[in-house]
N, C-alpha and C positions, 0 to 999 in steps of 0.2 A: 608860350607865356603861361605862367602859373595862374591859377584862378583866384578871384578875390575872396576875402574872408569877411565874416562878421565877427569881430573880436568882442567878446562878451565878458563883463565882470561877472563874478559868481554871486556873492552875497549881496542881496538887494536888487539883483538883475534877473537871474534865472531861478533863484530861491530867495525867500524872504530873509532879510537880516534879522537877527534876534536883537531886540533893543534891551540893553542893559544900562541903567542909569541915563537914559536918553541918548545913548550912543549906539550906532549900528555895529553889531558884532557877528562873526560867523557862528553857525551852529556848532555846539561843542561835541555833538555826536550825531550819528545817522538818524537817530530817533527825533531830533529837532528839525530835520529838513522839512520845509513847507514850500511847495511849488505853487505859485499862483495859477489859477485855472487857465489863463490865456497863454501861458508859456509854451506848453507842448505844441499847440497848433501854430503859434507864431514861429517857432523854430522849424517846424515842418515846412511851412510856407517859404521861409528864407532858404532852407536847404534845397527845396524843389526849384527855386529860382537860380540855383547854381553856386550859391555861396558856401564856402567851408565854414563851419561853426566852431570857433576856437575860444575856449574859456581862458582868460588871462586874469589871474587872481593873486593878490598879495595875501600871504598867510603868516604875518610876523609873530603870531603867538607861538609858533614853533621856536623861533630864535629867542623869544622871551621866556620859554620854559613853561608856558601855560597850555600847550597843545603838543601832541606828537605828530610827527610826519605820517606815521601809519594811520592815525585817525583822520587826518586831512585827506589822504589817499583813499580811505574807506568812504568818506563823504563824497569825494569825486566819483568813485566807482558806483555808488548808489545813484548819483545824479545821472551818470552815463547809462545806467540800466533803464532809466525812466525817460530820458531825453535824447534826441538825435544829435549829440555832440560828437564832433570829429576828433577833437584833441583838447587836452587840458594842459596849460602851461602855468606853473606855480612858482612864485618867488617866496622862499621861506625866510628871507632876511628881514632885518629891522632897519630903520632909517640910518642908524649909526654905522651900519656895515658898508655903506657907500657903494652898493652894487649897481650894475647897469640894468638889472631886471626888475627892480622894485619901482612900481609906478609911483611917481609920474615919469620916471625914466622909460624909454620906449623899448628896452631890451626884450621883454616878453613878446612884443609884436614883431620884432625883427629877426628873432632867432630862426634857424632852420627847423622844419622845412619852411621855405619862404613862400609868401603869398603875394599876389598883385596888390601891393600896398596902395598905390594911387586909386585903385578901384574898390578898396576895402573900406569898411566903416567900423566904428567903435561905439558900443552901447554900454553905459555904466551909470552908477548912481552917486558918484563922488567926484570931486574936482581932480583927484589923482588920475582917474580913468580918462577924463576929458583931456587933461594935459598930456598924458602918455600918447593918446591918439593923435593929438596935434603935433607932438614932437616926432612921431613916427611918419607923419605925412599922409594919414588916411584921408579919403575923400570927404568924410563928414563924421562928426561926433554927435552923439545923442545922449542927453542926460535924462534918466528916469528920475523924476522928482518924487522921492519916496517919503518926504515929510519929516525926515530926521533933522536934527538941529544944525548939522554942519553946513556952513555956507559954501557955495560953489563960486570961487573967485576967478574962474576961467569960463568964458562964455562959450557954450556948446553951439553947434549949428542948429540944433533943434532940442526943444524941451518937450517931454511927453510924460504921461502918468503911468504907462505900463509898457511891457515888452510888446504886447499886441499892438498898441498904438505906434510904437517904433517900427514894427514890421509893416504896418499899413503905410506909413510915411515912406519907407524905403521902397516898397513895391509899387507905390503910386507915382514915383518920380520918373 
């Protein structure tokens, strides 16, 4: 049987989202990456517990022409160099594209290589993350309450203030 994963949203979960006009946005360049202090140790603890650490991120600014795919991949590479991430899965589509990989659709979580979904968890900071985890059938969804103005109209299994707090909850279960 495959091992379970912790599916992690990127912006607002493993790195700080950049607030522009009150809305959480991805960093525009590597220089804008800011990793909260508790993230490296939280990821290390989850990895030691046997979870694959898989980032699942929507990056629609590529489809909108506001960002390049190469720039997104550069940001992911910079994060991978600093954090123990096993894999990055990226959706470059916009809502109108109707793809199966754009969260809240579960495609990013279900594509190969496959993980033990019923034993996996999802951690994110937006309703799209929580809904994608629910649709995929993960064991639990965890919302990091980042304080931005977007409401979460889907109830997660747990609400936390940080990735460190999420890791504590997972490992104490």
